[in-house]
C-alpha positions in Angstrom: 6.9 144.1 141.4 3.5 142.2 140.7 0.3 143.8 139.5 -1.2 144.1 143.0 1.8 146.0 144.3 1.7 148.4 141.3 -1.9 149.1 141.8 -1.4 149.6 145.5 1.4 152.1 144.9 -0.6 154.0 142.4 -3.6 154.3 144.6 -1.4 155.4 147.5 0.4 158.1 145.4 -3.0 159.4 144.4 -4.1 159.6 148.0 -1.0 161.6 149.0 -1.6 164.1 146.1 -5.2 164.5 147.1 -4.4 165.0 150.8 -1.8 167.5 150.0 -4.2 169.4 147.7 -6.7 169.5 150.5 -4.2 170.7 153.0 -2.9 173.5 150.8 -6.3 175.0 150.0 -7.0 178.5 151.4 -7.9 178.4 155.0 -11.1 179.9 156.2 -12.0 181.1 159.7 -13.6 178.5 161.9 -16.6 180.8 162.7 -19.3 178.4 163.6 -21.6 180.5 165.7 -21.7 182.7 162.6 -23.8 185.9 162.2 -27.3 185.0 161.0 -29.4 188.2 161.2 -29.7 191.4 163.3 -32.2 194.0 164.3 -31.4 196.6 163.0 -30.2 194.9 159.8 -26.6 195.5 158.6 -26.2 198.9 156.9 -29.7 200.0 157.8 -30.5 203.7 157.9 -33.0 204.3 160.8 -34.8 207.6 161.2 -34.8 207.2 164.9 -32.4 205.6 167.5 -33.5 202.0 168.4 -34.1 201.1 172.0 -32.3 197.7 171.6 -29.8 196.1 169.3 -29.9 192.3 168.9 -27.8 189.9 166.9 -28.7 186.2 166.2 -26.1 183.6 165.4 -26.3 180.1 163.8 -25.4 178.2 166.9 -26.1 178.4 170.7 -23.7 180.5 172.7 -21.7 180.3 175.9 -23.0 183.6 177.3 -20.2 184.0 179.9 -17.7 184.2 176.9 -20.0 186.0 174.3 -20.4 189.8 174.2 -22.0 192.4 172.0 -20.7 196.0 172.0 -21.5 199.2 170.1 -19.1 201.9 169.0 -19.5 205.3 167.3 -17.9 206.3 164.0 -14.6 207.2 165.8 -14.3 203.8 167.3 -15.2 204.9 170.9 -17.6 202.7 172.9 -21.1 204.0 173.4 -21.6 204.6 177.2 -24.1 202.6 179.1 -24.6 200.0 176.4 -24.3 196.5 178.2 -24.4 193.2 176.5 -26.8 190.5 177.8 -28.4 187.3 176.5 -31.0 187.9 173.8 -34.0 185.8 172.8 -33.3 182.1 173.0 -29.9 180.5 173.3 -28.3 182.0 170.1 -28.6 185.7 170.4 -27.1 188.7 172.1 -28.8 191.9 173.1 -27.8 195.5 173.9 -30.1 197.9 175.8 -29.3 201.5 175.1 -29.2 203.7 178.1 -30.0 206.8 176.0 -30.9 207.5 172.4 -28.1 207.5 169.9 -27.1 210.6 168.1 -27.3 210.9 164.2 -24.4 209.0 162.7 -23.0 205.6 161.8 -22.4 203.0 164.5 -20.5 199.6 164.6 -21.8 196.6 166.5 -19.1 194.2 167.4 -19.5 190.6 168.6 -17.2 188.2 170.2 -18.7 184.7 170.8 -18.1 181.2 171.9 -20.3 178.4 170.5 -21.9 176.1 173.1 -22.3 173.5 170.5 -18.8 172.9 169.1 -16.7 175.3 171.1 -15.5 177.5 168.2 -15.0 181.3 168.6 -16.1 184.0 166.2 -15.5 187.6 166.0 -17.1 190.2 163.6 -18.9 193.6 163.2 -21.6 195.3 161.2 -22.7 198.9 160.9 -25.9 200.9 160.9 -26.8 204.6 160.7 -29.2 206.7 162.6 -30.6 209.6 160.6 -30.7 209.8 156.8 -28.3 208.9 153.9 -26.5 212.2 154.5 -25.5 210.9 158.0 -23.7 207.8 156.7 -20.0 208.0 157.5 -17.0 205.6 157.3 -16.4 204.0 160.8 -13.1 203.1 162.3 -12.8 199.3 162.5 -13.3 198.7 166.4 -10.5 197.0 168.2 -11.1 193.3 168.6 -13.3 193.0 165.5 -10.6 191.3 163.5 -9.3 187.9 165.1 -5.5 188.0 164.8 -4.5 185.9 167.8 -6.6 182.8 167.4 -4.7 179.6 166.7 -4.3 178.9 163.0 -6.5 176.5 161.3 -3.8 174.0 160.7 -3.1 173.8 164.4 -6.7 173.3 165.2 -6.9 170.6 162.6 -3.9 168.7 163.8 -5.1 168.8 167.4 -8.5 167.3 166.4 -6.8 164.9 164.1 -4.5 163.6 166.9 -7.5 163.1 169.2 -9.4 161.0 166.7 -6.4 159.0 165.6 -5.2 158.1 169.0 -8.6 157.2 170.2 -9.3 154.6 167.3 -7.2 151.6 168.7 -8.8 152.1 172.2 -12.3 152.1 170.7 -11.5 149.0 168.7 -9.4 147.0 171.1 -11.9 145.0 173.1 -14.3 144.4 170.3 -11.5 143.2 167.9 -10.2 141.0 170.6 -13.5 139.4 171.3 -14.6 138.8 167.7 -11.4 138.5 165.8 -8.1 137.8 167.7 -9.1 135.7 170.6 -11.2 133.2 168.5 -8.4 133.0 165.9 -5.7 132.4 168.5 -7.0 129.0 169.6 -4.6 127.5 172.3 -4.0 129.6 175.5 -0.2 130.0 175.0 -0.7 131.7 171.7 -3.7 133.7 173.0 -1.5 134.9 176.0 1.2 136.2 173.5 -1.5 138.0 171.4 -3.1 139.4 174.5 0.2 140.9 175.7 0.7 142.5 172.3 -2.8 143.8 172.2 -2.7 145.2 175.7 0.6 146.9 174.9 -1.0 148.7 172.0 -3.9 149.7 174.2 -1.5 151.3 176.8 0.3 153.2 174.1 -2.9 154.5 172.6 -4.2 155.4 176.0 -1.1 157.5 176.7 -1.3 159.1 173.2 -5.0 159.8 173.6 -4.4 161.6 177.0 -1.6 163.7 175.5 -3.7 164.5 172.3 -6.6 165.6 174.4 -4.3 167.9 176.5 -3.0 169.5 173.3 -6.7 169.9 172.0 -7.6 171.6 175.4 -4.7 174.0 175.1 -5.5 174.9 171.5 -9.1 175.4 172.4 -8.2 177.6 175.4 -6.0 179.7 173.2 -9.1 180.8 171.1 -10.6 182.6 174.2 -9.8 186.3 174.5 -9.1 186.9 178.2 -6.2 186.2 180.6 -3.1 184.0 180.3 -3.2 180.6 178.7 -3.4 179.0 182.2 -6.3 181.2 183.1 -8.0 180.5 179.8 -7.6 176.8 180.3 -9.1 176.9 183.8 -12.0 179.0 182.6 -12.5 176.6 179.7 -12.6 173.6 182.0 -14.9 175.2 184.7 -17.2 177.4 182.9 -18.0 175.9 179.4 -19.7 172.9 177.9 -16.6 172.0 176.0 -14.6 171.8 179.3 -17.4 169.5 180.8 -17.2 167.3 177.8 -13.3 167.2 177.8 -13.4 166.1 181.5 -15.9 163.3 180.4 -13.4 162.4 177.7 -10.6 161.9 180.2 -12.9 160.1 182.7 -14.0 157.7 180.1 -10.4 157.1 179.0 -9.3 156.4 182.6 -12.3 154.1 183.2 -11.6 152.1 180.1 -7.9 151.7 180.9 -8.8 150.4 184.4 -11.4 148.0 183.3 -9.2 146.6 180.4 -6.6 145.9 183.1 -9.1 144.0 185.1 -10.8 141.8 182.4 -9.8 138.2 181.7 -8.1 138.4 178.4 -7.8 134.6 177.9 -11.3 133.7 178.9 -13.5 136.8 178.6 -16.6 134.9 179.5 -15.2 134.1 183.0 -15.9 137.7 184.1 -18.9 138.5 182.0 -19.8 141.7 183.6 -16.3 143.2 183.2 -16.3 142.0 179.6 -19.6 143.8 178.9 -18.4 146.8 180.9 -15.2 147.0 178.9 -17.1 146.8 175.6 -19.5 149.5 176.6 -16.8 151.9 177.8 -14.5 151.5 174.8 -17.4 152.0 172.3 -18.7 155.0 174.4 -15.4 156.9 174.0 -16.5 158.9 171.0 -19.7 160.1 172.7 -18.3 163.2 174.3 -16.7 164.1 170.9 -20.1 163.7 169.1 -21.7 165.9 171.7 -19.3 168.6 170.9 -19.5 168.0 167.1 -21.4 169.8 164.2 -24.2 167.5 165.0 -24.7 169.0 168.4 -25.5 172.4 166.7 -28.5 171.0 164.9 -31.8 172.4 166.2 -34.6 170.0 165.0 -33.5 166.3 165.3 -30.4 167.1 167.5 -30.6 163.7 169.4 -30.7 161.7 166.3 -27.9 163.7 164.7 -25.7 163.2 167.7 -26.5 159.4 167.8 -25.7 159.0 164.1 -22.5 161.0 164.6 -21.5 158.7 167.4 -22.2 155.6 165.3 -20.2 157.1 162.5 -17.2 157.9 164.7 -17.3 154.6 166.4 -17.5 152.5 163.2 -14.6 154.6 161.7 -12.5 154.0 164.9 -13.2 150.2 164.9 -12.2 149.9 161.3 -9.0 151.9 161.6 -8.2 150.6 165.1 -8.8 147.1 163.9 -6.4 147.5 161.0 -3.7 148.8 163.4 -4.3 145.9 165.8 -4.3 143.3 163.0 -1.0 144.6 161.5 0.8 145.1 164.9 -0.4 141.9 166.6 0.0 139.4 163.7 2.9 140.8 161.7 5.4 139.2 164.0 5.6 135.3 164.0 7.6 134.9 167.3 5.7 133.4 170.2 3.0 131.9 167.9 4.3 128.4 167.9 4.4 128.3 164.1 0.7 129.0 163.9 0.9 132.5 162.4 -0.5 131.3 159.1 -3.4 129.4 160.6 -4.2 132.4 162.9 -4.3 134.8 160.0 -6.4 132.4 158.0 -9.0 132.4 160.8 -8.6 136.2 161.7 -8.8 137.7 158.2 -12.4 136.6 157.4 -13.5 137.6 160.9 -12.0 141.0 160.5 -13.4 141.3 156.9 -16.8 140.6 158.3 -16.4 143.3 161.1 -15.1 145.8 158.5 -18.1 145.2 156.2 -20.5 145.9 159.1 -18.6 149.0 160.0 -18.6 150.3 156.4 -22.4 149.7 156.2 -22.8 151.9 159.3 -20.4 154.4 157.8 -22.4 154.6 154.6 -25.8 155.2 156.3 -24.6 157.6 158.9 -22.3 159.4 156.5 -24.9 159.9 154.0 -27.2 161.6 156.6 -24.3 163.8 158.0 -23.5 164.9 154.4 -27.2 165.7 153.8 -27.3 167.6 157.2 -24.1 169.5 156.9 -24.0 170.1 153.2 -27.5 169.7 151.8 -26.9 170.7 148.2 -24.4 170.3 145.4 -23.9 174.0 145.3 -22.7 173.9 148.9 -20.5 170.9 148.2 -18.8 172.7 145.3 -18.4 176.1 146.7 -17.3 175.8 150.3 -14.1 174.7 152.0 -16.1 172.1 154.0 -17.6 170.7 150.8 -14.2 170.6 149.0 -12.6 168.7 151.9 -15.6 166.3 151.9 -14.9 165.6 148.2 -11.3 164.8 148.9 -12.4 162.6 151.8 -14.9 160.6 149.5 -12.1 160.2 146.9 -9.8 158.7 149.5 -12.6 156.5 150.7 -13.1 155.2 147.2 -9.4 154.3 147.0 -9.5 152.6 150.4 -12.5 150.6 149.2 -10.6 149.6 146.1 -7.7 148.3 148.2 -10.0 146.7 150.7 -11.7 144.9 147.8 -8.4 143.5 146.6 -7.7 142.5 150.2 -11.1 140.7 150.6 -11.6 139.2 147.2 -8.0 138.2 146.4 -5.6 138.1 149.3 -8.0 137.1 152.2 -9.6 134.4 149.9 -6.0 132.9 149.4 -5.3 132.8 153.0 -8.6 131.2 153.8 -8.3 128.6 151.0 -4.7 127.6 151.4 -2.7 129.2 154.3 0.5 127.4 153.4 0.7 128.7 149.9 -0.3 132.3 150.8 2.4 135.0 151.2 2.3 137.6 153.9 4.2 140.3 151.8 1.1 141.4 149.7 -1.1 141.2 152.8 1.2 143.4 154.9 1.5 145.9 152.2 -2.2 146.3 151.5 -3.0 146.5 155.2 -0.3 149.1 155.6 -1.8 151.0 152.7 -5.2 150.9 154.2 -3.8 152.2 157.5 -2.0 155.1 155.8 -5.1 156.0 153.8 -7.2 155.8 156.9 -4.7 158.2 158.7 -5.2 160.6 155.8 -9.0 160.4 155.9 -8.9 161.1 159.7 -6.8 164.2 158.8 -9.4 165.5 156.4 -12.1 164.8 159.1 -9.9 166.8 161.5 -10.0 169.7 159.0 -13.7 169.3 158.5 -14.4 169.7 162.2 -12.5 172.9 162.2 -14.5 174.4 159.4 -17.9 175.8 159.2 -20.4 173.3 157.7 -21.0 173.8 154.1 -24.8 174.3 154.6 -24.3 177.1 157.0 -21.4 178.7 155.1 -23.5 178.5 151.8 -26.6 180.1 153.5 -24.6 183.0 154.9 -25.0 186.5 153.4 -23.4 186.5 150.0 -22.0 189.2 147.7 -19.5 189.1 144.9 -16.1 190.4 146.1 -14.6 193.2 144.1 -11.3 192.6 142.3 -10.0 195.2 139.9 -6.8 195.3 137.8 -5.1 198.7 138.0 -2.7 200.4 135.7 -0.6 202.8 137.9 1.4 204.7 135.2 2.7 201.5 133.7 2.9 199.5 136.9 0.4 196.5 137.3 -1.6 196.3 140.5 -4.7 194.6 141.9 -7.3 196.2 144.1 -9.5 193.7 146.1 -12.4 194.7 148.4 -14.1 191.8 150.4 -17.0 191.3 150.6 -17.6 194.5 148.4 -20.8 195.5 150.1 -21.6 198.6 152.2 -20.2 198.4 155.7 -17.1 196.4 157.0 -14.6 195.4 154.2 -11.2 194.1 153.7 -9.2 196.3 151.3 -6.1 194.8 149.6 -3.6 196.3 147.1 -1.1 193.8 145.5 1.8 194.7 143.4 3.4 191.3 142.8 5.9 192.4 140.1 7.4 195.3 142.0 10.4 195.9 144.3 9.4 198.7 146.6 11.4 200.8 149.1 10.8 200.5 152.8 9.0 203.9 153.1 6.5 203.1 150.3 2.8 204.1 151.1 -0.5 203.0 149.6 -3.5 205.3 149.6 -7.0 204.9 148.3 -9.3 207.8 147.9 -13.1 206.9 147.7 -15.8 209.2 146.4 -19.6 208.3 146.0 -20.6 209.3 142.5 -23.6 211.6 142.6 -23.4 211.7 146.4 -22.4 214.4 148.8 -20.2 212.3 151.2 -17.0 214.0 150.0 -13.7 212.1 149.5 -12.6 209.6 152.0 -8.9 208.8 152.2 -7.6 205.4 153.3 -3.9 204.8 154.1 -3.3 201.0 154.1 -1.0 199.1 156.2 2.0 197.4 154.6 1.8 193.6 155.5 4.3 192.2 153.0 6.8 193.8 150.7 4.3 194.0 147.9 0.9 194.0 149.8 -1.0 196.7 151.5 -4.1 196.0 153.6 -7.0 197.8 155.6 -10.1 196.8 157.5 -12.7 199.6 157.6 -16.2 200.7 156.6 -15.2 203.5 154.3 -17.4 201.9 151.5 -20.3 203.1 153.4 -23.3 202.9 151.1 -24.5 201.0 148.0 -23.9 202.6 144.6 -21.2 203.7 142.1 -17.8 204.8 143.5 -14.7 206.1 142.1 -11.4 204.9 143.6 -8.1 206.8 143.3 -5.1 204.7 144.1 -1.6 206.0 144.8 1.6 204.0 145.5 4.3 206.5 146.5 7.6 207.0 148.2 8.0 210.5 149.3 10.7 212.3 147.3 11.1 209.2 145.1 8.0 208.4 143.1 4.2 208.4 142.9 2.3 206.0 140.8 -1.4 207.0 140.4 -4.4 205.5 138.9 -8.2 205.7 139.1 -11.0 203.1 138.6 -14.7 202.8 139.3 -16.5 200.1 141.3 -20.0 199.2 142.5 -20.8 198.5 146.1 -23.7 196.1 145.9 -26.3 195.1 148.6 -25.7 191.7 150.1 -28.3 189.0 150.0 -28.8 185.4 151.0 -28.5 182.6 148.6 -31.8 181.0 149.5 -30.5 177.8 150.8 -33.2 176.0 152.7 -32.8 173.9 155.8 -32.6 170.2 154.8 -35.1 167.8 156.3 -34.0 166.1 159.6 -34.6 162.6 161.1 -36.4 162.4 164.4 -35.7 160.0 167.3 -37.6 157.2 165.5 -34.8 156.9 163.2 -32.5 155.7 166.0 -34.6 152.5 166.1 -34.2 152.3 162.3 -30.5 152.7 162.5 -30.5 149.9 165.1 -32.4 147.6 162.8 -29.9 148.5 160.0 -27.1 147.5 162.3 -28.7 144.2 163.1 -29.5 143.6 159.5 -25.9 144.0 158.5 -24.7 141.7 161.2 -27.3 139.1 160.1 -26.1 139.3 156.5 -22.5 138.9 157.5 -23.3 136.0 159.8 -25.1 134.4 157.0 -22.0 135.0 154.6 -19.7 133.3 157.2 -22.1 130.5 158.3 -21.0 127.0 157.6 -24.5 125.5 157.9 -26.7 126.0 154.9 -29.8 126.3 157.2 -28.2 128.9 159.4 -26.8 130.8 156.4 -30.3 131.0 154.9 -32.0 132.1 158.1 -29.4 134.7 159.0 -29.4 136.2 155.6 -33.3 136.4 155.4 -33.7 137.9 158.9 -30.8 140.3 158.2 -32.3 141.4 154.9 -35.8 141.9 156.6 -34.2 144.0 159.5 -32.2 146.0 156.9 -35.3 146.8 154.7 -37.4 147.7 157.8 -34.7 149.9 159.3 -34.2 151.8 156.0 -38.0 152.1 155.6 -38.4 153.7 159.1 -35.6 156.2 158.2 -37.0 156.9 154.8 -40.4 157.8 156.3 -39.3 159.5 159.5 -38.5 163.1 158.3 -39.3 166.6 159.5 -38.6 169.8 157.7 -37.3 172.5 160.2 -38.2 176.1 160.1 -35.7 178.4 158.1 -34.1 181.2 160.1 -36.6 183.6 161.5 -39.6 181.5 160.5 -41.9 179.8 163.1 -45.4 178.5 162.9 -48.3 181.1 163.4 -48.9 181.7 167.1 -52.2 180.6 168.7 -54.2 183.2 170.6 -53.9 183.0 174.3 -57.5 182.0 174.8 -58.7 180.5 178.1 -58.9 177.0 176.5 -55.3 177.3 175.3 -54.1 178.4 178.7 -55.9 175.4 180.4 -54.2 173.0 178.0 -50.9 174.8 178.5 -51.2 174.3 182.3 -51.7 170.5 181.8 -48.6 170.3 179.6 -46.6 172.5 182.1 -47.6 170.2 184.9 -46.5 167.1 183.1 -43.2 168.3 181.5 -42.0 171.6 183.1 -43.1 171.7 186.7 -40.4 169.5 188.1 -37.7 171.8 187.1 -39.3 175.3 186.7 -41.5 174.9 189.8 -45.2 175.8 190.5 -44.1 179.5 190.8 -42.1 179.4 187.5 -38.9 180.6 189.3 -36.8 177.6 188.5 -37.1 176.1 191.9 -38.8 172.8 191.2 -38.0 169.6 193.0 -35.7 168.4 190.1 -33.8 171.8 190.0 -31.4 171.0 192.8 -27.8 170.8 191.6 -28.6 171.8 188.0 -25.9 174.1 186.5 -27.0 176.5 185.3 -30.3 176.5 187.2 -33.6 176.3 185.2 -34.9 179.5 183.8 -36.9 181.8 186.1 -39.9 182.9 184.1 -40.7 185.7 186.4 -37.3 187.3 185.6 -37.1 190.4 183.3 -34.9 188.6 180.8 -37.7 186.0 180.2 -40.2 188.8 179.6 -38.1 190.1 176.7 -38.1 186.9 174.7 -39.9 187.2 171.3 -42.1 184.4 169.9 -39.2 183.0 168.0 -37.0 182.8 171.2 -39.8 181.0 173.1 -40.6 178.7 170.3 -37.0 177.8 169.7 -36.2 177.1 173.4 -39.2 174.7 173.8 -38.6 172.9 170.5 -34.9 172.7 170.3 -33.8 172.9 174.1 -31.1 175.0 175.3 -27.7 173.4 174.8 -25.5 173.8 177.8 -28.3 173.5 180.2 -30.7 170.7 181.4 -33.5 172.1 179.2 -34.3 169.2 176.8 -35.8 169.6 173.3 -39.6 169.0 173.1 -40.0 169.5 169.3 -40.5 165.8 168.7 -42.8 165.3 171.7 -45.2 168.2 171.3 -47.1 169.5 168.3 -46.8 173.2 167.3 -50.3 173.9 168.9 -49.2 172.3 172.2 -46.0 174.3 172.1 -48.0 177.5 171.9 -50.4 176.3 174.6 -47.6 175.9 177.1 -46.0 179.3 176.1 -49.4 180.9 176.5 -49.8 179.5 180.0 -46.3 180.5 181.2 -46.7 184.1 179.9 -50.3 184.4 181.4 -49.4 182.6 184.8 -45.9 184.1 185.5 -45.5 187.2 183.4 -48.7 189.3 184.0 
């Protein structure tokens, strides 16, 4: 075994260990449209009953599959409390038919994100009256998600989609710039074309099957009807379904066009050649429209474009490796020209891979900033830890790629007759396996809540206490350890317990008058007992008496104290975003990378110098545009100060409305403009009661960020803050008075 092989095996072993470590880490719920804030706030004590209850989430919602409900302390639904869309596209609202009696109530949500298609369930509690009216509530049915597909299955489904798509995305580009020019004579090119087309067909079939699996897994996350009904509803009524259909349509179109193109002489049918290139490179677009980037408020278009470029570059790299390995690993049918073909193909592929890695670096850095935003979020979230593993795997891949480029490829280019294919085959295979592992980590990351959102969520230290139950060791865990809904867990890892063993906790607020609350936990494993409930109903010092007992056999008792603290937020700010101007910057970076690579490969000294200089200039200009094109979005609940609805403001708003809004919303504001025909859902009716109830933040968010899942576009990069308030003032003055 030579030195290169030893290094390759060592790196591959390290990659396997890292992938396994990431896979075996604790799974977290894929709650992407997560709780952001509410009115009333969690655990609030209100002197009087509120008229409405509203909850805001971190992503836009599919309102047909998102509900809010209120239950009393016994777990019974409050009559006449119907759920409806709240302010903007990311909140739900309950209007109470009559005032609530004194006591503690639970507000339960079940939602479906319109941005990435993830479901989320949860609940929070509040009290009407005084502290004396605070009571423990029964965990409402449906507040704990037990039936959703496990995270590993969601991860595998997304991984298979990304993996099977890569060769299709890469096939025509790699054929045009690597394989066909390297093949030379038509007889050899015909053999390579047959092999390449076979791989394309296999990948098309695999991609269709992977997408069907992803659809079924996604449908299983819904909470109504059979799997068939859920699947139909998902396809017909949701943005995810529309984008899934677009995926299948693009795959079918790409397959048909690849069948029609002239593989031997692509320039003979130039329009088909261009169409095939556009269709294959567009395949990741529906995925990016349903990715984390789609949930970004400010700078959403740029985030989606960057995500698409990132996905496309990764697919071209992995797909190109697969094609290179599968097409050229065999020597039959190549008329003894395999070495010469490899000597020509390897530098071409290396140049393509370098351009792809340049795009991956720029777009990946921005995605990391957008979805992570801080070292704290990188270290302390499942998403961040998965990203760390991904980056380590990428570093290993780059090390192998460097060996391939600087040593093996150079040998083939310099003297094909003396070069050996064994080391080349092994390093390419190692790159492919590592790329598959990286795509697996990406599949996991798409199933997790972004690190920035998870780190900005309400935080509180969980309670974990060691117990001595008359000489028997146990652990009491309360998560999150704040007033309101909690997950109670008792573990006795070193005990063998009879089948009739019970676990009971008696809670009492020190210095309070709530009395003793008894919790009988459910047995979930032979040594674990669990309960979901709001018995820890207010902040302060509590005593907890714990009993593990088997009637007529034994009773182990112990007592401890604990503190239920108020939850807070970690103060994470929204990272700055890039506006649409940065798309031009990214294009210049792409052209600059191509120019540098052309200069590297150019045989003519003059062409090399010109290409390198132009490429460097485009690269610097593109990076400069992105470096200066930044906007800092508002943090949750924060909007610019509203302008008064003066006559001048309303006049200016009318001009803006006429230019940007009239075509869809109409002259009467009822959503019946000339461009509204066929839009699903139809444009908002400003005269409707629902529109009257939007607060300032709801109006501002809808205008600046648009409404995902509808035809309402974002105008935050086109209008100033003052202009946004002008048009809002006009709409309210003209259609709501």
